[in-house]
N, CA, C, O and the ligand as a Tripos MOL2 file, in Angstrom:
@<TRIPOS>MOLECULE
protein
  293   291    74     0     0
PROTEIN
NO_CHARGES

@<TRIPOS>ATOM
      1 N          32.1540 -177.4160  -64.2510 N.3       1 MET1
      2 CA         33.2680 -176.4530  -64.5160 C.3       1 MET1
      3 C          33.9780 -176.1560  -63.1910 C.2       1 MET1
      4 O          33.3320 -175.8960  -62.1760 O.2       1 MET1
      5 N          35.3240 -176.1980  -63.2140 N.am      2 ARG2
      6 CA         36.1100 -175.9320  -62.0230 C.3       2 ARG2
      7 C          36.9020 -174.6410  -62.1610 C.2       2 ARG2
      8 O          37.2730 -174.2290  -63.2610 O.2       2 ARG2
      9 N          37.1470 -174.0240  -61.0330 N.am      3 CYS3
     10 CA         37.8600 -172.7500  -60.9890 C.3       3 CYS3
     11 C          39.2790 -172.9220  -61.5100 C.2       3 CYS3
     12 O          39.9800 -173.8510  -61.1090 O.2       3 CYS3
     13 N          39.7100 -172.0260  -62.4080 N.am      4 HIS4
     14 CA         41.0690 -172.1230  -62.9400 C.3       4 HIS4
     15 C          42.1140 -171.6040  -61.9880 C.2       4 HIS4
     16 O          43.3090 -171.7740  -62.2310 O.2       4 HIS4
     17 N          41.6870 -170.9630  -60.8920 N.am      5 VAL5
     18 CA         42.6220 -170.4510  -59.8870 C.3       5 VAL5
     19 C          42.8800 -171.5050  -58.8040 C.2       5 VAL5
     20 O          44.0300 -171.8160  -58.4940 O.2       5 VAL5
     21 N          41.7910 -172.0540  -58.2290 N.am      6 CYS6
     22 CA         41.9780 -172.9550  -57.0550 C.3       6 CYS6
     23 C          41.4190 -174.3390  -57.2600 C.2       6 CYS6
     24 O          41.6460 -175.2160  -56.4270 O.2       6 CYS6
     25 N          40.6750 -174.5730  -58.3660 N.am      7 GLY7
     26 CA         40.1650 -175.8890  -58.6600 C.3       7 GLY7
     27 C          38.8780 -176.2560  -57.9630 C.2       7 GLY7
     28 O          38.4260 -177.3920  -58.1060 O.2       7 GLY7
     29 N          38.2610 -175.3590  -57.2160 N.am      8 ALA8
     30 CA         37.0290 -175.6340  -56.5460 C.3       8 ALA8
     31 C          35.8700 -175.5660  -57.5770 C.2       8 ALA8
     32 O          36.0240 -174.9700  -58.6430 O.2       8 ALA8
     33 N          34.7500 -176.1620  -57.2590 N.am      9 PRO9
     34 CA         33.5730 -176.1320  -58.2090 C.3       9 PRO9
     35 C          33.0440 -174.7130  -58.3500 C.2       9 PRO9
     36 O          33.0700 -173.9160  -57.4120 O.2       9 PRO9
     37 N          32.5640 -174.4240  -59.5570 N.am     10 MET10
     38 CA         31.9920 -173.1090  -59.8330 C.3      10 MET10
     39 C          30.4790 -173.1880  -59.9060 C.2      10 MET10
     40 O          29.9050 -174.1370  -60.4410 O.2      10 MET10
     41 N          29.8520 -172.1630  -59.3540 N.am     11 GLN11
     42 CA         28.3900 -172.1290  -59.2390 C.3      11 GLN11
     43 C          27.8180 -171.1380  -60.2400 C.2      11 GLN11
     44 O          28.3010 -170.0100  -60.3420 O.2      11 GLN11
     45 N          26.7860 -171.5520  -60.9860 N.am     12 ALA12
     46 CA         26.0910 -170.6290  -61.9160 C.3      12 ALA12
     47 C          25.2200 -169.6450  -61.1030 C.2      12 ALA12
     48 O          24.4170 -170.0670  -60.2710 O.2      12 ALA12
     49 N          25.3850 -168.3560  -61.3470 N.am     13 MET13
     50 CA         24.6070 -167.3630  -60.6560 C.3      13 MET13
     51 C          24.4840 -166.1240  -61.5090 C.2      13 MET13
     52 O          25.0740 -166.0480  -62.5870 O.2      13 MET13
     53 N          23.7040 -165.1270  -61.0290 N.am     14 THR14
     54 CA         23.6820 -163.8780  -61.7380 C.3      14 THR14
     55 C          24.2080 -162.7930  -60.7870 C.2      14 THR14
     56 O          23.9770 -162.8410  -59.5790 O.2      14 THR14
     57 N          24.9090 -161.8300  -61.3530 N.am     15 THR15
     58 CA         25.4660 -160.7430  -60.5280 C.3      15 THR15
     59 C          25.4990 -159.4560  -61.3400 C.2      15 THR15
     60 O          25.2100 -159.4760  -62.5360 O.2      15 THR15
     61 N          25.8470 -158.3400  -60.7100 N.am     16 ASP16
     62 CA         26.0240 -157.0730  -61.3690 C.3      16 ASP16
     63 C          27.4860 -156.7740  -61.4930 C.2      16 ASP16
     64 O          28.2060 -156.8120  -60.4950 O.2      16 ASP16
     65 N          27.9660 -156.4700  -62.7130 N.am     17 LEU17
     66 CA         29.3660 -156.2690  -62.8790 C.3      17 LEU17
     67 C          29.6290 -154.9830  -63.6550 C.2      17 LEU17
     68 O          28.9420 -154.7190  -64.6420 O.2      17 LEU17
     69 N          30.6250 -154.1590  -63.2270 N.am     18 PRO18
     70 CA         31.0360 -152.9890  -63.9980 C.3      18 PRO18
     71 C          32.0870 -153.3280  -65.0440 C.2      18 PRO18
     72 O          33.0070 -154.1070  -64.7930 O.2      18 PRO18
     73 N          31.9360 -152.7380  -66.2070 N.am     19 PHE19
     74 CA         32.9300 -152.9170  -67.2900 C.3      19 PHE19
     75 C          33.4390 -151.5580  -67.6650 C.2      19 PHE19
     76 O          32.6620 -150.6380  -67.9240 O.2      19 PHE19
     77 N          34.7820 -151.4250  -67.6950 N.am     20 LYS20
     78 CA         35.3770 -150.1710  -68.1350 C.3      20 LYS20
     79 C          35.5510 -150.2140  -69.6690 C.2      20 LYS20
     80 O          36.3510 -150.9970  -70.1820 O.2      20 LYS20
     81 N          34.8080 -149.3790  -70.3820 N.am     21 VAL21
     82 CA         34.8140 -149.4080  -71.8300 C.3      21 VAL21
     83 C          35.9090 -148.5260  -72.4090 C.2      21 VAL21
     84 O          36.5820 -148.8910  -73.3730 O.2      21 VAL21
     85 N          36.0720 -147.3550  -71.7950 N.am     22 SER22
     86 CA         37.1130 -146.4420  -72.2260 C.3      22 SER22
     87 C          37.5580 -145.6490  -70.9670 C.2      22 SER22
     88 O          37.0990 -145.9150  -69.8560 O.2      22 SER22
     89 N          38.4700 -144.6640  -71.1820 N.am     23 ASP23
     90 CA         38.9730 -143.9350  -70.0370 C.3      23 ASP23
     91 C          37.8980 -143.3000  -69.1680 C.2      23 ASP23
     92 O          38.0480 -143.1890  -67.9520 O.2      23 ASP23
     93 N          36.8140 -142.8860  -69.8130 N.am     24 ARG24
     94 CA         35.7700 -142.2670  -69.0460 C.3      24 ARG24
     95 C          34.4240 -142.9290  -69.0370 C.2      24 ARG24
     96 O          33.4810 -142.4390  -68.4160 O.2      24 ARG24
     97 N          34.3330 -144.0360  -69.7200 N.am     25 THR25
     98 CA         33.0350 -144.7310  -69.7660 C.3      25 THR25
     99 C          33.0500 -146.0510  -68.9810 C.2      25 THR25
    100 O          33.8860 -146.9260  -69.2070 O.2      25 THR25
    101 N          32.1080 -146.1560  -68.0650 N.am     26 VAL26
    102 CA         31.9220 -147.3930  -67.3020 C.3      26 VAL26
    103 C          30.4620 -147.8660  -67.5300 C.2      26 VAL26
    104 O          29.5140 -147.0890  -67.4080 O.2      26 VAL26
    105 N          30.3240 -149.1300  -67.8540 N.am     27 VAL27
    106 CA         28.9880 -149.7220  -68.0440 C.3      27 VAL27
    107 C          28.7750 -150.7660  -66.9620 C.2      27 VAL27
    108 O          29.5910 -151.6720  -66.7960 O.2      27 VAL27
    109 N          27.6840 -150.6390  -66.2320 N.am     28 VAL28
    110 CA         27.3010 -151.6750  -65.2810 C.3      28 VAL28
    111 C          26.2570 -152.5750  -65.9100 C.2      28 VAL28
    112 O          25.2060 -152.1190  -66.3610 O.2      28 VAL28
    113 N          26.5630 -153.8520  -65.9320 N.am     29 LEU29
    114 CA         25.5980 -154.8090  -66.4400 C.3      29 LEU29
    115 C          24.9430 -155.5600  -65.3000 C.2      29 LEU29
    116 O          25.6060 -156.2180  -64.4980 O.2      29 LEU29
    117 N          23.6590 -155.4480  -65.2480 N.am     30 LYS30
    118 CA         22.8930 -156.0510  -64.1270 C.3      30 LYS30
    119 C          22.3740 -157.4170  -64.5130 C.2      30 LYS30
    120 O          22.1370 -157.6840  -65.6910 O.2      30 LYS30
    121 N          22.2030 -158.2390  -63.5810 N.am     31 THR31
    122 CA         21.7120 -159.6480  -63.7190 C.3      31 THR31
    123 C          22.4550 -160.3910  -64.8100 C.2      31 THR31
    124 O          21.8630 -161.0740  -65.6450 O.2      31 THR31
    125 N          23.7780 -160.2370  -64.7780 N.am     32 LEU32
    126 CA         24.6400 -160.9380  -65.7290 C.3      32 LEU32
    127 C          24.8660 -162.4240  -65.2840 C.2      32 LEU32
    128 O          25.2840 -162.6620  -64.1510 O.2      32 LEU32
    129 N          24.5970 -163.3890  -66.1490 N.am     33 PRO33
    130 CA         24.8340 -164.7680  -65.7550 C.3      33 PRO33
    131 C          26.3250 -165.0870  -65.7810 C.2      33 PRO33
    132 O          26.9820 -164.9360  -66.8110 O.2      33 PRO33
    133 N          26.8530 -165.5300  -64.6430 N.am     34 VAL34
    134 CA         28.3000 -165.8290  -64.5330 C.3      34 VAL34
    135 C          28.4920 -167.1360  -63.7840 C.2      34 VAL34
    136 O          27.5490 -167.6660  -63.1960 O.2      34 VAL34
    137 N          29.6790 -167.6400  -63.8040 N.am     35 LEU35
    138 CA         30.0780 -168.7380  -62.9490 C.3      35 LEU35
    139 C          30.9970 -168.1610  -61.8850 C.2      35 LEU35
    140 O          31.9660 -167.4680  -62.1930 O.2      35 LEU35
    141 N          30.6700 -168.4650  -60.5910 N.am     36 GLN36
    142 CA         31.4900 -167.9290  -59.5300 C.3      36 GLN36
    143 C          32.0360 -169.0830  -58.6640 C.2      36 GLN36
    144 O          31.2930 -169.9930  -58.2940 O.2      36 GLN36
    145 N          33.3480 -169.0330  -58.3470 N.am     37 CYS37
    146 CA         34.0160 -170.0300  -57.5000 C.3      37 CYS37
    147 C          33.4930 -169.9720  -56.0960 C.2      37 CYS37
    148 O          33.3790 -168.8990  -55.5030 O.2      37 CYS37
    149 N          33.1660 -171.1590  -55.5530 N.am     38 GLU38
    150 CA         32.6120 -171.1870  -54.1860 C.3      38 GLU38
    151 C          33.7050 -170.9060  -53.1930 C.2      38 GLU38
    152 O          33.4260 -170.5270  -52.0560 O.2      38 GLU38
    153 N          34.9070 -171.0770  -53.5840 N.am     39 ASN39
    154 CA         36.0160 -170.9430  -52.6510 C.3      39 ASN39
    155 C          36.7180 -169.5580  -52.6460 C.2      39 ASN39
    156 O          36.8800 -168.9210  -51.6050 O.2      39 ASN39
    157 N          37.1230 -169.1310  -53.8560 N.am     40 CYS40
    158 CA         37.9310 -167.8540  -53.9000 C.3      40 CYS40
    159 C          37.1570 -166.7060  -54.5730 C.2      40 CYS40
    160 O          37.6880 -165.6070  -54.7280 O.2      40 CYS40
    161 N          35.9280 -166.9620  -54.9630 N.am     41 ARG41
    162 CA         35.0720 -165.8880  -55.5330 C.3      41 ARG41
    163 C          35.5110 -165.4100  -56.8920 C.2      41 ARG41
    164 O          35.0470 -164.3660  -57.3520 O.2      41 ARG41
    165 N          36.4160 -166.1590  -57.5700 N.am     42 GLU42
    166 CA         36.8150 -165.8250  -58.9230 C.3      42 GLU42
    167 C          35.5620 -165.9170  -59.8120 C.2      42 GLU42
    168 O          34.7360 -166.8130  -59.6360 O.2      42 GLU42
    169 N          35.4340 -165.0070  -60.7410 N.am     43 ILE43
    170 CA         34.2760 -164.9940  -61.6210 C.3      43 ILE43
    171 C          34.6860 -165.3300  -63.0390 C.2      43 ILE43
    172 O          35.6810 -164.8230  -63.5590 O.2      43 ILE43
    173 N          33.9030 -166.1890  -63.6470 N.am     44 LEU44
    174 CA         34.1420 -166.5810  -65.0110 C.3      44 LEU44
    175 C          32.9080 -166.2680  -65.8630 C.2      44 LEU44
    176 O          31.7810 -166.5640  -65.4660 O.2      44 LEU44
    177 N          33.1290 -165.6740  -67.0210 N.am     45 ILE45
    178 CA         31.9920 -165.3640  -67.9040 C.3      45 ILE45
    179 C          32.1370 -166.2640  -69.1220 C.2      45 ILE45
    180 O          33.1890 -166.3040  -69.7600 O.2      45 ILE45
    181 N          31.0650 -166.9870  -69.4350 N.am     46 GLU46
    182 CA         31.1000 -167.9210  -70.5670 C.3      46 GLU46
    183 C          31.1750 -167.1410  -71.8960 C.2      46 GLU46
    184 O          30.7370 -165.9950  -72.0000 O.2      46 GLU46
    185 N          31.7540 -167.8240  -72.9120 N.am     47 ASP47
    186 CA         32.0070 -167.1620  -74.1930 C.3      47 ASP47
    187 C          30.7430 -166.6180  -74.8310 C.2      47 ASP47
    188 O          30.7410 -165.5280  -75.4040 O.2      47 ASP47
    189 N          29.6580 -167.3940  -74.7250 N.am     48 SER48
    190 CA         28.4040 -166.9290  -75.3700 C.3      48 SER48
    191 C          27.8570 -165.6770  -74.6950 C.2      48 SER48
    192 O          27.3040 -164.7890  -75.3430 O.2      48 SER48
    193 N          28.0330 -165.6310  -73.3310 N.am     49 VAL49
    194 CA         27.6050 -164.4420  -72.6140 C.3      49 VAL49
    195 C          28.5000 -163.2470  -72.9330 C.2      49 VAL49
    196 O          28.0290 -162.1210  -73.0960 O.2      49 VAL49
    197 N          29.8090 -163.5210  -73.0170 N.am     50 MET50
    198 CA         30.8260 -162.4780  -73.2600 C.3      50 MET50
    199 C          30.5670 -161.8690  -74.6400 C.2      50 MET50
    200 O          30.7500 -160.6640  -74.8120 O.2      50 MET50
    201 N          30.1420 -162.6750  -75.6380 N.am     51 GLU51
    202 CA         29.8690 -162.0950  -76.9270 C.3      51 GLU51
    203 C          28.7410 -161.0770  -76.8680 C.2      51 GLU51
    204 O          28.8060 -160.0250  -77.5040 O.2      51 GLU51
    205 N          27.6960 -161.4010  -76.0940 N.am     52 ARG52
    206 CA         26.6100 -160.4500  -75.9300 C.3      52 ARG52
    207 C          27.0250 -159.2080  -75.1370 C.2      52 ARG52
    208 O          26.6070 -158.0860  -75.4220 O.2      52 ARG52
    209 N          27.8420 -159.4530  -74.1550 N.am     53 VAL53
    210 CA         28.3550 -158.3100  -73.3140 C.3      53 VAL53
    211 C          29.0840 -157.3690  -74.2460 C.2      53 VAL53
    212 O          28.8610 -156.1610  -74.1800 O.2      53 VAL53
    213 N          29.9570 -157.8790  -75.1200 N.am     54 GLU54
    214 CA         30.7510 -157.0130  -75.9980 C.3      54 GLU54
    215 C          29.8380 -156.2690  -76.9790 C.2      54 GLU54
    216 O          30.1040 -155.1210  -77.3340 O.2      54 GLU54
    217 N          28.7680 -156.9280  -77.4100 N.am     55 MET55
    218 CA         27.8060 -156.2850  -78.2870 C.3      55 MET55
    219 C          27.1160 -155.1210  -77.5720 C.2      55 MET55
    220 O          26.9650 -154.0340  -78.1290 O.2      55 MET55
    221 N          26.7090 -155.3660  -76.3500 N.am     56 MET56
    222 CA         26.0380 -154.3370  -75.5490 C.3      56 MET56
    223 C          27.0080 -153.1790  -75.2730 C.2      56 MET56
    224 O          26.6170 -152.0160  -75.3600 O.2      56 MET56
    225 N          28.2200 -153.4770  -74.9540 N.am     57 LEU57
    226 CA         29.1940 -152.4230  -74.6310 C.3      57 LEU57
    227 C          29.5040 -151.5640  -75.8480 C.2      57 LEU57
    228 O          29.7400 -150.3610  -75.7360 O.2      57 LEU57
    229 N          29.4970 -152.2140  -77.0300 N.am     58 SER58
    230 CA         29.8760 -151.4820  -78.2520 C.3      58 SER58
    231 C          28.7900 -150.4980  -78.6520 C.2      58 SER58
    232 O          29.0350 -149.6060  -79.4630 O.2      58 SER58
    233 N          27.5390 -150.6530  -78.0700 N.am     59 GLN59
    234 CA         26.4850 -149.7720  -78.4220 C.3      59 GLN59
    235 C          26.3840 -148.5650  -77.5120 C.2      59 GLN59
    236 O          25.5510 -147.6830  -77.7220 O.2      59 GLN59
    237 N          27.2610 -148.5320  -76.4720 N.am     60 VAL60
    238 CA         27.2160 -147.4040  -75.5590 C.3      60 VAL60
    239 C          28.1100 -146.2740  -76.1180 C.2      60 VAL60
    240 O          29.2520 -146.5020  -76.5180 O.2      60 VAL60
    241 N          27.5650 -145.0840  -76.1290 N.am     61 SER61
    242 CA         28.2840 -143.9320  -76.6600 C.3      61 SER61
    243 C          29.5490 -143.6060  -75.8410 C.2      61 SER61
    244 O          29.5550 -143.7710  -74.6210 O.2      61 SER61
    245 N          30.6240 -143.1420  -76.5180 N.am     62 ASP62
    246 CA         31.8260 -142.7760  -75.8320 C.3      62 ASP62
    247 C          31.6160 -141.5420  -74.9160 C.2      62 ASP62
    248 O          32.4160 -141.2950  -74.0130 O.2      62 ASP62
    249 N          30.5460 -140.7840  -75.1560 N.am     63 ASP63
    250 CA         30.2570 -139.5780  -74.3510 C.3      63 ASP63
    251 C          29.6670 -139.9350  -73.0010 C.2      63 ASP63
    252 O          29.6130 -139.0970  -72.1010 O.2      63 ASP63
    253 N          29.2280 -141.1700  -72.8590 N.am     64 THR64
    254 CA         28.5670 -141.5770  -71.6370 C.3      64 THR64
    255 C          29.5900 -141.8260  -70.5230 C.2      64 THR64
    256 O          30.6190 -142.4650  -70.7410 O.2      64 THR64
    257 N          29.2960 -141.3210  -69.3550 N.am     65 GLU65
    258 CA         30.2340 -141.6340  -68.2330 C.3      65 GLU65
    259 C          29.8460 -142.8810  -67.4940 C.2      65 GLU65
    260 O          30.6970 -143.6990  -67.1440 O.2      65 GLU65
    261 N          28.5350 -143.0330  -67.2510 N.am     66 LEU66
    262 CA         28.0770 -144.2350  -66.5460 C.3      66 LEU66
    263 C          26.7640 -144.6850  -67.1590 C.2      66 LEU66
    264 O          25.8060 -143.9170  -67.2590 O.2      66 LEU66
    265 N          26.7420 -145.9370  -67.5650 N.am     67 GLU67
    266 CA         25.5130 -146.4660  -68.1270 C.3      67 GLU67
    267 C          25.1910 -147.7470  -67.3690 C.2      67 GLU67
    268 O          26.0700 -148.5720  -67.1210 O.2      67 GLU67
    269 N          23.9380 -147.9030  -67.0080 N.am     68 VAL68
    270 CA         23.5450 -149.1410  -66.3170 C.3      68 VAL68
    271 C          22.5410 -149.8820  -67.2160 C.2      68 VAL68
    272 O          21.4660 -149.3690  -67.5280 O.2      68 VAL68
    273 N          22.9140 -151.0750  -67.6140 N.am     69 LEU69
    274 CA         22.0860 -151.8830  -68.5140 C.3      69 LEU69
    275 C          21.7220 -153.1880  -67.8290 C.2      69 LEU69
    276 O          22.4660 -153.7480  -67.0240 O.2      69 LEU69
    277 N          20.5240 -153.6390  -68.2010 N.am     70 ARG70
    278 CA         20.1050 -154.9570  -67.6940 C.3      70 ARG70
    279 C          20.3780 -156.0060  -68.7530 C.2      70 ARG70
    280 O          19.9790 -155.8720  -69.9100 O.2      70 ARG70
    281 N          21.0640 -157.0470  -68.3320 N.am     71 PHE71
    282 CA         21.3890 -158.1250  -69.2740 C.3      71 PHE71
    283 C          20.1770 -159.0710  -69.3390 C.2      71 PHE71
    284 O          19.9110 -159.8280  -68.4050 O.2      71 PHE71
    285 N          19.4610 -159.0070  -70.4520 N.am     72 ALA72
    286 CA         18.2920 -159.8490  -70.6080 C.3      72 ALA72
    287 C          18.6700 -161.0950  -71.3640 C.2      72 ALA72
    288 O          19.2100 -160.9890  -72.4650 O.2      72 ALA72
    289 N          18.4210 -162.2340  -70.8460 N.am     73 ALA73
    290 CA         18.8260 -163.4990  -71.4950 C.3      73 ALA73
    291 C          18.0110 -163.7770  -72.7450 C.2      73 ALA73
    292 O          18.2230 -164.7930  -73.4060 O.2      73 ALA73
    293 ZN         38.6110 -170.5370  -57.0050 Zn       74 ZN74
@<TRIPOS>BOND
     1     1     2 1
     2     2     3 1
     3     3     4 2
     4     3     5 am
     5     5     6 1
     6     6     7 1
     7     7     8 2
     8     7     9 am
     9     9    10 1
    10    10    11 1
    11    11    12 2
    12    11    13 am
    13    13    14 1
    14    14    15 1
    15    15    16 2
    16    15    17 am
    17    17    18 1
    18    18    19 1
    19    19    20 2
    20    19    21 am
    21    21    22 1
    22    22    23 1
    23    23    24 2
    24    23    25 am
    25    25    26 1
    26    26    27 1
    27    27    28 2
    28    27    29 am
    29    29    30 1
    30    30    31 1
    31    31    32 2
    32    31    33 am
    33    33    34 1
    34    34    35 1
    35    35    36 2
    36    35    37 am
    37    37    38 1
    38    38    39 1
    39    39    40 2
    40    39    41 am
    41    41    42 1
    42    42    43 1
    43    43    44 2
    44    43    45 am
    45    45    46 1
    46    46    47 1
    47    47    48 2
    48    47    49 am
    49    49    50 1
    50    50    51 1
    51    51    52 2
    52    51    53 am
    53    53    54 1
    54    54    55 1
    55    55    56 2
    56    55    57 am
    57    57    58 1
    58    58    59 1
    59    59    60 2
    60    59    61 am
    61    61    62 1
    62    62    63 1
    63    63    64 2
    64    63    65 am
    65    65    66 1
    66    66    67 1
    67    67    68 2
    68    67    69 am
    69    69    70 1
    70    70    71 1
    71    71    72 2
    72    71    73 am
    73    73    74 1
    74    74    75 1
    75    75    76 2
    76    75    77 am
    77    77    78 1
    78    78    79 1
    79    79    80 2
    80    79    81 am
    81    81    82 1
    82    82    83 1
    83    83    84 2
    84    83    85 am
    85    85    86 1
    86    86    87 1
    87    87    88 2
    88    87    89 am
    89    89    90 1
    90    90    91 1
    91    91    92 2
    92    91    93 am
    93    93    94 1
    94    94    95 1
    95    95    96 2
    96    95    97 am
    97    97    98 1
    98    98    99 1
    99    99   100 2
   100    99   101 am
   101   101   102 1
   102   102   103 1
   103   103   104 2
   104   103   105 am
   105   105   106 1
   106   106   107 1
   107   107   108 2
   108   107   109 am
   109   109   110 1
   110   110   111 1
   111   111   112 2
   112   111   113 am
   113   113   114 1
   114   114   115 1
   115   115   116 2
   116   115   117 am
   117   117   118 1
   118   118   119 1
   119   119   120 2
   120   119   121 am
   121   121   122 1
   122   122   123 1
   123   123   124 2
   124   123   125 am
   125   125   126 1
   126   126   127 1
   127   127   128 2
   128   127   129 am
   129   129   130 1
   130   130   131 1
   131   131   132 2
   132   131   133 am
   133   133   134 1
   134   134   135 1
   135   135   136 2
   136   135   137 am
   137   137   138 1
   138   138   139 1
   139   139   140 2
   140   139   141 am
   141   141   142 1
   142   142   143 1
   143   143   144 2
   144   143   145 am
   145   145   146 1
   146   146   147 1
   147   147   148 2
   148   147   149 am
   149   149   150 1
   150   150   151 1
   151   151   152 2
   152   151   153 am
   153   153   154 1
   154   154   155 1
   155   155   156 2
   156   155   157 am
   157   157   158 1
   158   158   159 1
   159   159   160 2
   160   159   161 am
   161   161   162 1
   162   162   163 1
   163   163   164 2
   164   163   165 am
   165   165   166 1
   166   166   167 1
   167   167   168 2
   168   167   169 am
   169   169   170 1
   170   170   171 1
   171   171   172 2
   172   171   173 am
   173   173   174 1
   174   174   175 1
   175   175   176 2
   176   175   177 am
   177   177   178 1
   178   178   179 1
   179   179   180 2
   180   179   181 am
   181   181   182 1
   182   182   183 1
   183   183   184 2
   184   183   185 am
   185   185   186 1
   186   186   187 1
   187   187   188 2
   188   187   189 am
   189   189   190 1
   190   190   191 1
   191   191   192 2
   192   191   193 am
   193   193   194 1
   194   194   195 1
   195   195   196 2
   196   195   197 am
   197   197   198 1
   198   198   199 1
   199   199   200 2
   200   199   201 am
   201   201   202 1
   202   202   203 1
   203   203   204 2
   204   203   205 am
   205   205   206 1
   206   206   207 1
   207   207   208 2
   208   207   209 am
   209   209   210 1
   210   210   211 1
   211   211   212 2
   212   211   213 am
   213   213   214 1
   214   214   215 1
   215   215   216 2
   216   215   217 am
   217   217   218 1
   218   218   219 1
   219   219   220 2
   220   219   221 am
   221   221   222 1
   222   222   223 1
   223   223   224 2
   224   223   225 am
   225   225   226 1
   226   226   227 1
   227   227   228 2
   228   227   229 am
   229   229   230 1
   230   230   231 1
   231   231   232 2
   232   231   233 am
   233   233   234 1
   234   234   235 1
   235   235   236 2
   236   235   237 am
   237   237   238 1
   238   238   239 1
   239   239   240 2
   240   239   241 am
   241   241   242 1
   242   242   243 1
   243   243   244 2
   244   243   245 am
   245   245   246 1
   246   246   247 1
   247   247   248 2
   248   247   249 am
   249   249   250 1
   250   250   251 1
   251   251   252 2
   252   251   253 am
   253   253   254 1
   254   254   255 1
   255   255   256 2
   256   255   257 am
   257   257   258 1
   258   258   259 1
   259   259   260 2
   260   259   261 am
   261   261   262 1
   262   262   263 1
   263   263   264 2
   264   263   265 am
   265   265   266 1
   266   266   267 1
   267   267   268 2
   268   267   269 am
   269   269   270 1
   270   270   271 1
   271   271   272 2
   272   271   273 am
   273   273   274 1
   274   274   275 1
   275   275   276 2
   276   275   277 am
   277   277   278 1
   278   278   279 1
   279   279   280 2
   280   279   281 am
   281   281   282 1
   282   282   283 1
   283   283   284 2
   284   283   285 am
   285   285   286 1
   286   286   287 1
   287   287   288 2
   288   287   289 am
   289   289   290 1
   290   290   291 1
   291   291   292 2
@<TRIPOS>SUBSTRUCTURE
     1 MET1         2 RESIDUE 1 A MET
     2 ARG2         6 RESIDUE 1 A ARG
     3 CYS3        10 RESIDUE 1 A CYS
     4 HIS4        14 RESIDUE 1 A HIS
     5 VAL5        18 RESIDUE 1 A VAL
     6 CYS6        22 RESIDUE 1 A CYS
     7 GLY7        26 RESIDUE 1 A GLY
     8 ALA8        30 RESIDUE 1 A ALA
     9 PRO9        34 RESIDUE 1 A PRO
    10 MET10       38 RESIDUE 1 A MET
    11 GLN11       42 RESIDUE 1 A GLN
    12 ALA12       46 RESIDUE 1 A ALA
    13 MET13       50 RESIDUE 1 A MET
    14 THR14       54 RESIDUE 1 A THR
    15 THR15       58 RESIDUE 1 A THR
    16 ASP16       62 RESIDUE 1 A ASP
    17 LEU17       66 RESIDUE 1 A LEU
    18 PRO18       70 RESIDUE 1 A PRO
    19 PHE19       74 RESIDUE 1 A PHE
    20 LYS20       78 RESIDUE 1 A LYS
    21 VAL21       82 RESIDUE 1 A VAL
    22 SER22       86 RESIDUE 1 A SER
    23 ASP23       90 RESIDUE 1 A ASP
    24 ARG24       94 RESIDUE 1 A ARG
    25 THR25       98 RESIDUE 1 A THR
    26 VAL26      102 RESIDUE 1 A VAL
    27 VAL27      106 RESIDUE 1 A VAL
    28 VAL28      110 RESIDUE 1 A VAL
    29 LEU29      114 RESIDUE 1 A LEU
    30 LYS30      118 RESIDUE 1 A LYS
    31 THR31      122 RESIDUE 1 A THR
    32 LEU32      126 RESIDUE 1 A LEU
    33 PRO33      130 RESIDUE 1 A PRO
    34 VAL34      134 RESIDUE 1 A VAL
    35 LEU35      138 RESIDUE 1 A LEU
    36 GLN36      142 RESIDUE 1 A GLN
    37 CYS37      146 RESIDUE 1 A CYS
    38 GLU38      150 RESIDUE 1 A GLU
    39 ASN39      154 RESIDUE 1 A ASN
    40 CYS40      158 RESIDUE 1 A CYS
    41 ARG41      162 RESIDUE 1 A ARG
    42 GLU42      166 RESIDUE 1 A GLU
    43 ILE43      170 RESIDUE 1 A ILE
    44 LEU44      174 RESIDUE 1 A LEU
    45 ILE45      178 RESIDUE 1 A ILE
    46 GLU46      182 RESIDUE 1 A GLU
    47 ASP47      186 RESIDUE 1 A ASP
    48 SER48      190 RESIDUE 1 A SER
    49 VAL49      194 RESIDUE 1 A VAL
    50 MET50      198 RESIDUE 1 A MET
    51 GLU51      202 RESIDUE 1 A GLU
    52 ARG52      206 RESIDUE 1 A ARG
    53 VAL53      210 RESIDUE 1 A VAL
    54 GLU54      214 RESIDUE 1 A GLU
    55 MET55      218 RESIDUE 1 A MET
    56 MET56      222 RESIDUE 1 A MET
    57 LEU57      226 RESIDUE 1 A LEU
    58 SER58      230 RESIDUE 1 A SER
    59 GLN59      234 RESIDUE 1 A GLN
    60 VAL60      238 RESIDUE 1 A VAL
    61 SER61      242 RESIDUE 1 A SER
    62 ASP62      246 RESIDUE 1 A ASP
    63 ASP63      250 RESIDUE 1 A ASP
    64 THR64      254 RESIDUE 1 A THR
    65 GLU65      258 RESIDUE 1 A GLU
    66 LEU66      262 RESIDUE 1 A LEU
    67 GLU67      266 RESIDUE 1 A GLU
    68 VAL68      270 RESIDUE 1 A VAL
    69 LEU69      274 RESIDUE 1 A LEU
    70 ARG70      278 RESIDUE 1 A ARG
    71 PHE71      282 RESIDUE 1 A PHE
    72 ALA72      286 RESIDUE 1 A ALA
    73 ALA73      290 RESIDUE 1 A ALA
    74 ZN74       293 GROUP 0 **** ****
């Protein structure tokens, strides 16, 4: 897989990423598997991972300000 921004090879890795779910809710997903560009640090999340991310985000209550979840494969 190549970076859609600069065309450099992308490396599979895990990282921690914050997702803004609503105006006051932020969810941090830890150990998220992503592809990162070696050159420009652009991050790409694969569709199958994104589906699970959306499922996890949808389970977080709107009353929560900050939730930290571990992404278990
Ligand atoms: Zn790039």
